[in-house]
N, CA, C and O atoms as CSV, one atom per row, in Angstrom:
chain,resi,resn,atom,element,x,y,z
A,1,MET,N,N,19.894,-23.851,-11.759
A,1,MET,CA,C,18.622,-23.414,-12.694
A,1,MET,C,C,19.679,-22.344,-13.961
A,1,MET,O,O,20.463,-21.507,-13.514
A,2,ILE,N,N,19.513,-22.570,-15.564
A,2,ILE,CA,C,19.838,-21.787,-16.039
A,2,ILE,C,C,18.777,-20.986,-16.548
A,2,ILE,O,O,18.021,-21.445,-17.405
A,3,ASP,N,N,18.662,-19.958,-16.151
A,3,ASP,CA,C,18.082,-18.900,-17.448
A,3,ASP,C,C,18.671,-19.268,-18.754
A,3,ASP,O,O,19.719,-18.762,-19.155
A,4,THR,N,N,18.133,-19.973,-19.284
A,4,THR,CA,C,17.775,-19.467,-20.968
A,4,THR,C,C,17.323,-18.139,-21.925
A,4,THR,O,O,17.307,-18.323,-23.142
A,5,ARG,N,N,17.018,-17.034,-21.484
A,5,ARG,CA,C,16.664,-16.215,-21.435
A,5,ARG,C,C,17.278,-15.619,-22.081
A,5,ARG,O,O,18.361,-15.194,-21.677
A,6,ASP,N,N,16.757,-15.322,-23.509
A,6,ASP,CA,C,17.920,-14.727,-24.422
A,6,ASP,C,C,18.000,-13.489,-25.159
A,6,ASP,O,O,19.079,-13.037,-25.542
A,7,ALA,N,N,16.536,-12.751,-25.436
A,7,ALA,CA,C,15.214,-11.953,-26.275
A,7,ALA,C,C,15.101,-10.744,-24.853
A,7,ALA,O,O,15.195,-10.855,-23.630
A,8,ARG,N,N,14.821,-9.459,-25.931
A,8,ARG,CA,C,13.790,-8.605,-25.327
A,8,ARG,C,C,13.339,-8.432,-25.784
A,8,ARG,O,O,13.398,-8.980,-26.885
A,9,LEU,N,N,12.307,-7.437,-25.509
A,9,LEU,CA,C,10.601,-6.490,-25.876
A,9,LEU,C,C,11.038,-5.504,-25.122
A,9,LEU,O,O,11.494,-5.538,-23.979
A,10,ASN,N,N,10.805,-4.294,-26.112
A,10,ASN,CA,C,10.769,-2.754,-24.984
A,10,ASN,C,C,9.819,-1.995,-25.867
A,10,ASN,O,O,10.109,-1.656,-27.014
A,11,PHE,N,N,8.630,-1.735,-25.260
A,11,PHE,CA,C,7.569,-0.716,-24.977
A,11,PHE,C,C,7.523,-0.014,-24.892
A,11,PHE,O,O,8.694,0.303,-24.684
A,12,ARG,N,N,6.854,0.996,-24.857
A,12,ARG,CA,C,5.808,2.016,-24.004
A,12,ARG,C,C,4.153,1.761,-23.901
A,12,ARG,O,O,3.451,1.152,-24.708
A,13,LEU,N,N,3.786,2.362,-22.756
A,13,LEU,CA,C,2.224,2.410,-22.831
A,13,LEU,C,C,2.347,3.222,-21.817
A,13,LEU,O,O,3.199,3.502,-20.973
A,14,PRO,N,N,0.490,3.765,-22.322
A,14,PRO,CA,C,0.254,4.931,-21.292
A,14,PRO,C,C,0.445,4.110,-20.018
A,14,PRO,O,O,0.008,2.967,-19.889
A,15,SER,N,N,1.049,4.698,-19.198
A,15,SER,CA,C,0.683,4.613,-17.272
A,15,SER,C,C,-0.579,3.914,-17.122
A,15,SER,O,O,-0.679,2.857,-16.500
A,16,GLU,N,N,-1.616,4.555,-17.738
A,16,GLU,CA,C,-3.146,3.540,-16.815
A,16,GLU,C,C,-2.972,2.284,-17.238
A,16,GLU,O,O,-2.791,1.465,-16.336
A,17,LEU,N,N,-2.972,1.852,-18.418
A,17,LEU,CA,C,-2.861,0.774,-19.020
A,17,LEU,C,C,-1.538,-0.657,-18.238
A,17,LEU,O,O,-1.439,-1.868,-18.038
A,18,LYS,N,N,-0.881,0.505,-18.089
A,18,LYS,CA,C,0.789,0.068,-16.622
A,18,LYS,C,C,-0.363,-0.372,-15.137
A,18,LYS,O,O,-0.685,-1.546,-14.954
A,19,LYS,N,N,-0.566,0.093,-14.756
A,19,LYS,CA,C,-1.160,0.497,-13.675
A,19,LYS,C,C,-2.717,-1.264,-13.977
A,19,LYS,O,O,-2.642,-2.170,-13.147
A,20,VAL,N,N,-3.509,-1.353,-14.794
A,20,VAL,CA,C,-4.246,-1.740,-15.519
A,20,VAL,C,C,-3.475,-3.865,-15.107
A,20,VAL,O,O,-4.202,-4.852,-14.995
A,21,ILE,N,N,-1.877,-3.849,-14.993
A,21,ILE,CA,C,-1.591,-4.950,-16.059
A,21,ILE,C,C,-0.896,-5.554,-14.675
A,21,ILE,O,O,-0.867,-6.650,-14.115
A,22,GLU,N,N,-0.383,-4.305,-14.449
A,22,GLU,CA,C,0.376,-4.867,-12.276
A,22,GLU,C,C,-0.582,-5.284,-11.678
A,22,GLU,O,O,-0.408,-6.383,-11.152
A,23,GLU,N,N,-1.897,-4.659,-11.506
A,23,GLU,CA,C,-3.339,-5.058,-11.108
A,23,GLU,C,C,-3.342,-6.560,-11.113
A,23,GLU,O,O,-3.503,-7.386,-10.214
A,24,ALA,N,N,-3.130,-6.653,-12.322
A,24,ALA,CA,C,-4.106,-8.311,-13.065
A,24,ALA,C,C,-2.189,-9.162,-12.133
A,24,ALA,O,O,-2.217,-9.931,-11.173
A,25,ALA,N,N,-0.876,-8.672,-12.831
A,25,ALA,CA,C,0.307,-9.300,-12.098
A,25,ALA,C,C,0.109,-10.323,-11.076
A,25,ALA,O,O,0.197,-11.550,-11.061
A,26,THR,N,N,-0.314,-9.026,-9.858
A,26,THR,CA,C,0.105,-8.724,-7.977
A,26,THR,C,C,-1.765,-10.250,-7.852
A,26,THR,O,O,-2.030,-10.980,-6.897
A,27,SER,N,N,-2.598,-10.114,-9.287
A,27,SER,CA,C,-3.440,-10.724,-8.269
A,27,SER,C,C,-3.762,-12.308,-8.730
A,27,SER,O,O,-4.596,-13.081,-8.259
A,28,LEU,N,N,-2.975,-12.472,-9.621
A,28,LEU,CA,C,-1.810,-13.827,-9.683
A,28,LEU,C,C,-0.799,-14.371,-8.807
A,28,LEU,O,O,-0.090,-15.375,-8.743
A,29,GLY,N,N,-0.930,-13.726,-8.410
A,29,GLY,CA,C,1.038,-14.356,-7.379
A,29,GLY,C,C,2.094,-13.821,-8.485
A,29,GLY,O,O,3.221,-14.268,-8.273
A,30,GLN,N,N,1.979,-12.754,-9.902
A,30,GLN,CA,C,3.125,-12.710,-10.726
A,30,GLN,C,C,4.086,-11.667,-10.808
A,30,GLN,O,O,3.842,-10.468,-10.669
A,31,SER,N,N,5.215,-12.195,-11.045
A,31,SER,CA,C,4.802,-9.912,-11.293
A,31,SER,C,C,5.229,-10.087,-12.744
A,31,SER,O,O,5.424,-11.114,-13.393
A,32,VAL,N,N,5.315,-8.859,-13.060
A,32,VAL,CA,C,5.126,-7.836,-13.789
A,32,VAL,C,C,5.253,-8.456,-15.645
A,32,VAL,O,O,4.385,-8.737,-16.471
A,33,SER,N,N,7.341,-8.466,-15.715
A,33,SER,CA,C,7.538,-9.416,-16.050
A,33,SER,C,C,6.434,-10.708,-17.154
A,33,SER,O,O,5.819,-10.794,-18.217
A,34,ASP,N,N,6.988,-11.838,-15.335
A,34,ASP,CA,C,6.225,-13.269,-16.215
A,34,ASP,C,C,5.092,-12.910,-16.629
A,34,ASP,O,O,5.010,-13.033,-17.851
A,35,PHE,N,N,3.269,-12.127,-15.669
A,35,PHE,CA,C,2.287,-12.254,-16.487
A,35,PHE,C,C,2.153,-11.490,-18.037
A,35,PHE,O,O,1.140,-11.563,-18.732
A,36,ALA,N,N,3.586,-10.637,-18.466
A,36,ALA,CA,C,3.243,-10.160,-19.372
A,36,ALA,C,C,3.622,-10.329,-20.743
A,36,ALA,O,O,3.243,-9.722,-21.744
A,37,VAL,N,N,5.077,-11.993,-20.492
A,37,VAL,CA,C,5.016,-12.550,-21.132
A,37,VAL,C,C,4.292,-13.663,-21.756
A,37,VAL,O,O,4.163,-14.072,-22.910
A,38,GLY,N,N,3.721,-14.130,-20.217
A,38,GLY,CA,C,2.642,-15.685,-20.400
A,38,GLY,C,C,1.698,-14.666,-21.129
A,38,GLY,O,O,0.972,-15.371,-21.831
A,39,THR,N,N,1.361,-13.377,-21.301
A,39,THR,CA,C,-0.710,-12.884,-21.645
A,39,THR,C,C,0.121,-12.836,-23.081
A,39,THR,O,O,-0.413,-13.774,-23.672
A,40,LEU,N,N,1.045,-12.333,-23.925
A,40,LEU,CA,C,2.224,-12.386,-25.095
A,40,LEU,C,C,1.693,-13.627,-25.203
A,40,LEU,O,O,0.708,-13.982,-25.851
A,41,VAL,N,N,2.495,-14.323,-24.447
A,41,VAL,CA,C,2.521,-15.366,-25.120
A,41,VAL,C,C,1.593,-16.646,-26.143
A,41,VAL,O,O,1.709,-17.509,-27.013
A,42,GLN,N,N,0.599,-15.904,-25.182
A,42,GLN,CA,C,-1.525,-17.239,-25.133
A,42,GLN,C,C,-1.180,-16.229,-25.879
A,42,GLN,O,O,-0.508,-16.545,-26.861
A,43,HIS,N,N,-1.399,-15.182,-25.756
A,43,HIS,CA,C,-2.617,-14.086,-27.941
A,43,HIS,C,C,-1.991,-15.078,-28.219
A,43,HIS,O,O,-2.392,-16.181,-27.847
A,44,ALA,N,N,-0.519,-14.880,-29.155
A,44,ALA,CA,C,0.097,-14.547,-30.130
A,44,ALA,C,C,-0.528,-16.587,-30.821
A,44,ALA,O,O,-1.132,-16.789,-31.874
A,45,ARG,N,N,-0.218,-17.381,-30.084
A,45,ARG,CA,C,-0.046,-19.167,-29.999
A,45,ARG,C,C,-1.598,-18.384,-30.845
A,45,ARG,O,O,-1.716,-17.894,-31.968
A,46,ALA,N,N,-2.569,-18.552,-29.752
A,46,ALA,CA,C,-4.055,-17.815,-30.905
A,46,ALA,C,C,-4.384,-17.251,-32.110
A,46,ALA,O,O,-4.896,-17.718,-33.128
A,47,VAL,N,N,-4.006,-16.190,-31.814
A,47,VAL,CA,C,-3.394,-15.357,-32.971
A,47,VAL,C,C,-3.156,-16.466,-34.454
A,47,VAL,O,O,-3.925,-16.745,-35.374
A,48,ILE,N,N,-1.327,-17.021,-34.066
A,48,ILE,CA,C,-1.025,-17.844,-34.951
A,48,ILE,C,C,-2.458,-19.650,-35.698
A,48,ILE,O,O,-2.507,-20.309,-36.737
A,49,GLU,N,N,-3.343,-19.641,-34.252
A,49,GLU,CA,C,-3.985,-20.794,-34.624
A,49,GLU,C,C,-5.008,-20.605,-35.140
A,49,GLU,O,O,-5.804,-21.461,-35.526
A,50,HIS,N,N,-5.146,-18.862,-35.239
A,50,HIS,CA,C,-6.404,-18.791,-35.933
A,50,HIS,C,C,-6.147,-18.129,-37.520
A,50,HIS,O,O,-6.819,-17.504,-38.341
A,51,ARG,N,N,-5.268,-18.468,-37.454
A,51,ARG,CA,C,-4.351,-17.836,-38.949
A,51,ARG,C,C,-4.353,-19.137,-39.769
A,51,ARG,O,O,-4.624,-19.072,-40.968
A,52,ASP,N,N,-3.939,-20.834,-38.935
A,52,ASP,CA,C,-3.932,-21.778,-39.888
A,52,ASP,C,C,-4.902,-22.021,-39.622
A,52,ASP,O,O,-4.634,-23.223,-39.644
A,53,VAL,N,N,-6.246,-22.009,-39.268
A,53,VAL,CA,C,-7.571,-22.829,-39.290
A,53,VAL,C,C,-8.338,-22.548,-40.618
A,53,VAL,O,O,-8.094,-21.411,-41.020
A,54,THR,N,N,-9.145,-23.206,-41.373
A,54,THR,CA,C,-9.655,-22.519,-42.028
A,54,THR,C,C,-11.127,-23.411,-41.767
A,54,THR,O,O,-11.354,-24.583,-41.466
A,55,VAL,N,N,-12.101,-22.051,-42.088
A,55,VAL,CA,C,-13.384,-22.809,-41.305
A,55,VAL,C,C,-14.289,-22.141,-42.097
A,55,VAL,O,O,-14.372,-20.970,-42.467
A,56,LEU,N,N,-15.414,-23.828,-42.408
A,56,LEU,CA,C,-15.960,-24.069,-43.970
A,56,LEU,C,C,-17.286,-24.132,-43.354
A,56,LEU,O,O,-17.333,-24.453,-42.167
A,57,SER,N,N,-18.934,-23.739,-44.305
A,57,SER,CA,C,-19.279,-24.127,-44.079
A,57,SER,C,C,-20.055,-25.370,-44.550
A,57,SER,O,O,-19.768,-26.047,-45.537
A,58,ASP,N,N,-21.455,-25.648,-43.391
A,58,ASP,CA,C,-22.227,-27.120,-43.631
A,58,ASP,C,C,-21.483,-27.482,-44.804
A,58,ASP,O,O,-20.320,-27.881,-44.874
A,59,ARG,N,N,-22.308,-27.289,-45.700
A,59,ARG,CA,C,-22.284,-26.640,-46.910
A,59,ARG,C,C,-20.518,-27.283,-47.561
A,59,ARG,O,O,-20.536,-28.051,-48.523
A,60,ASP,N,N,-19.732,-27.052,-47.202
A,60,ASP,CA,C,-17.968,-26.958,-47.975
A,60,ASP,C,C,-18.334,-27.588,-47.399
A,60,ASP,O,O,-18.918,-28.261,-48.249
A,61,ARG,N,N,-18.708,-28.419,-45.807
A,61,ARG,CA,C,-17.464,-28.577,-45.601
A,61,ARG,C,C,-18.101,-30.515,-46.464
A,61,ARG,O,O,-17.386,-31.244,-47.152
A,62,ASP,N,N,-19.414,-30.752,-46.098
A,62,ASP,CA,C,-19.864,-31.537,-46.485
A,62,ASP,C,C,-19.198,-31.793,-48.457
A,62,ASP,O,O,-18.946,-32.815,-49.096
A,63,ARG,N,N,-19.153,-30.687,-48.725
A,63,ARG,CA,C,-18.644,-30.631,-50.195
A,63,ARG,C,C,-17.539,-30.889,-50.528
A,63,ARG,O,O,-17.395,-30.795,-51.747
A,64,PHE,N,N,-15.836,-31.458,-49.478
A,64,PHE,CA,C,-15.416,-31.446,-48.490
A,64,PHE,C,C,-15.110,-32.923,-48.579
A,64,PHE,O,O,-14.758,-33.542,-49.583
A,65,ILE,N,N,-15.311,-33.392,-47.327
A,65,ILE,CA,C,-15.467,-34.959,-47.454
A,65,ILE,C,C,-16.340,-35.306,-48.890
A,65,ILE,O,O,-15.588,-35.919,-49.648
A,66,ALA,N,N,-17.223,-35.172,-49.284
A,66,ALA,CA,C,-17.452,-35.575,-49.956
A,66,ALA,C,C,-15.895,-35.774,-51.165
A,66,ALA,O,O,-15.322,-36.861,-51.089
A,67,LEU,N,N,-15.416,-34.887,-52.025
A,67,LEU,CA,C,-14.754,-35.126,-52.722
A,67,LEU,C,C,-13.356,-36.198,-52.379
A,67,LEU,O,O,-12.431,-36.498,-53.134
A,68,LEU,N,N,-13.617,-36.627,-50.936
A,68,LEU,CA,C,-12.409,-36.846,-49.998
A,68,LEU,C,C,-12.965,-38.464,-50.578
A,68,LEU,O,O,-12.150,-39.267,-51.033
A,69,ASP,N,N,-14.298,-38.746,-50.489
A,69,ASP,CA,C,-15.029,-39.676,-50.483
A,69,ASP,C,C,-14.786,-40.776,-51.675
A,69,ASP,O,O,-14.942,-41.988,-51.533
A,70,ASP,N,N,-14.082,-39.651,-53.728
A,70,ASP,CA,C,-14.692,-40.441,-54.273
A,70,ASP,C,C,-13.376,-41.326,-54.770
A,70,ASP,O,O,-12.161,-41.270,-54.958
A,71,ALA,N,N,-14.519,-42.166,-54.837
A,71,ALA,CA,C,-13.237,-43.781,-54.676
A,71,ALA,C,C,-12.889,-44.379,-56.564
A,71,ALA,O,O,-12.249,-45.275,-57.116
A,72,ASP,N,N,-13.675,-43.351,-56.919
A,72,ASP,CA,C,-13.316,-43.166,-59.079
A,72,ASP,C,C,-12.890,-42.168,-59.049
A,72,ASP,O,O,-13.060,-41.409,-60.003
A,73,ALA,N,N,-12.347,-41.881,-58.211
A,73,ALA,CA,C,-11.696,-40.269,-58.771
A,73,ALA,C,C,-9.947,-40.384,-58.925
A,73,ALA,O,O,-9.198,-40.259,-57.956
A,74,ALA,N,N,-9.503,-40.629,-60.248
A,74,ALA,CA,C,-8.737,-41.100,-61.360
A,74,ALA,C,C,-7.482,-39.344,-60.965
A,74,ALA,O,O,-7.778,-38.156,-60.837
A,75,PRO,N,N,-6.165,-40.075,-60.907
A,75,PRO,CA,C,-5.747,-38.283,-60.168
A,75,PRO,C,C,-5.322,-37.742,-62.195
A,75,PRO,O,O,-4.890,-38.368,-63.164
A,76,ASN,N,N,-5.649,-36.670,-62.017
A,76,ASN,CA,C,-5.630,-35.858,-62.993
A,76,ASN,C,C,-4.424,-35.761,-64.003
A,76,ASN,O,O,-3.826,-36.749,-63.579
A,77,ALA,N,N,-3.505,-35.231,-65.179
A,77,ALA,CA,C,-2.688,-35.316,-65.779
A,77,ALA,C,C,-1.446,-34.533,-64.871
A,77,ALA,O,O,-0.321,-34.938,-64.581
A,78,ALA,N,N,-2.244,-33.046,-64.503
A,78,ALA,CA,C,-1.108,-32.686,-63.543
A,78,ALA,C,C,0.004,-33.043,-61.881
A,78,ALA,O,O,1.162,-33.053,-61.465
A,79,LEU,N,N,-0.980,-33.206,-61.607
A,79,LEU,CA,C,-1.435,-34.897,-60.342
A,79,LEU,C,C,-0.022,-36.426,-60.313
A,79,LEU,O,O,0.708,-36.809,-59.398
A,80,VAL,N,N,-0.141,-36.793,-61.412
A,80,VAL,CA,C,0.363,-36.846,-62.529
A,80,VAL,C,C,2.048,-37.032,-62.693
A,80,VAL,O,O,2.997,-37.794,-62.509
A,81,GLU,N,N,1.629,-35.712,-63.188
A,81,GLU,CA,C,3.407,-35.619,-63.318
A,81,GLU,C,C,4.159,-35.101,-62.737
A,81,GLU,O,O,5.319,-35.203,-63.137
A,82,ALA,N,N,3.821,-34.091,-61.209
A,82,ALA,CA,C,4.480,-33.605,-60.126
A,82,ALA,C,C,4.530,-34.724,-59.626
A,82,ALA,O,O,5.745,-34.914,-59.570
A,83,ALA,N,N,3.868,-35.940,-59.065
A,83,ALA,CA,C,3.804,-37.379,-58.663
A,83,ALA,C,C,4.959,-37.748,-59.022
A,83,ALA,O,O,5.836,-37.820,-58.162
A,84,GLU,N,N,5.402,-38.252,-61.125
A,84,GLU,CA,C,6.777,-38.334,-61.046
A,84,GLU,C,C,7.350,-37.689,-60.680
A,84,GLU,O,O,7.848,-38.058,-59.617
A,85,ARG,N,N,7.866,-35.964,-61.268
A,85,ARG,CA,C,8.912,-35.352,-60.967
A,85,ARG,C,C,9.195,-35.561,-58.880
A,85,ARG,O,O,10.140,-35.135,-58.216
A,86,TYR,N,N,8.154,-36.233,-58.479
A,86,TYR,CA,C,8.386,-35.597,-56.866
A,86,TYR,C,C,9.446,-37.609,-57.046
A,86,TYR,O,O,10.635,-37.897,-57.183
A,87,LYS,N,N,8.668,-38.120,-56.980
A,87,LYS,CA,C,9.476,-39.450,-57.082
A,87,LYS,C,C,10.888,-39.313,-57.630
A,87,LYS,O,O,11.762,-40.064,-57.196
A,88,LYS,N,N,11.296,-37.968,-58.994
A,88,LYS,CA,C,12.185,-38.457,-59.486
A,88,LYS,C,C,13.696,-37.979,-58.448
A,88,LYS,O,O,14.611,-38.625,-57.937
A,89,HIS,N,N,13.321,-36.498,-58.504
A,89,HIS,CA,C,13.895,-35.808,-56.950
A,89,HIS,C,C,13.747,-36.348,-56.276
A,89,HIS,O,O,14.937,-36.653,-56.201
A,90,LEU,N,N,13.094,-37.192,-55.121
A,90,LEU,CA,C,13.803,-37.517,-54.271
A,90,LEU,C,C,13.271,-38.757,-53.848
A,90,LEU,O,O,13.338,-39.229,-52.713
A,91,GLY,N,N,12.618,-39.357,-55.073
A,91,GLY,CA,C,12.446,-41.166,-55.127
A,91,GLY,C,C,12.228,-41.961,-54.946
A,91,GLY,O,O,12.617,-42.885,-55.661
C-alpha cells in the first residue's frame, strides 16, 4: 500500500486535553493520529455543510416554492440580458 499522506498539522494543547484524546483513541482502538485526523475531518465537513445550507422558516420555504411554481412569470430584462451574454460567450 502506498502512503499518500503528504501534509502535516502541528499544534500544541494542554496535557489534560492530550490525555482525554489518548483515552478516547484507546477506547476506539485507534492511534492518537488516526483518532485526531478522523475527528477533525468529521467536524470540518460538518462545519462546511452547515455553512452551505440555508435554513428557511416555514413561511419563507412556502414563499420560495410558490415563486418556483409560478408558471406565468416571465424573465425580466436583466435575466434576458444575462442569458444573451451567456449564449454569446459560451454558446
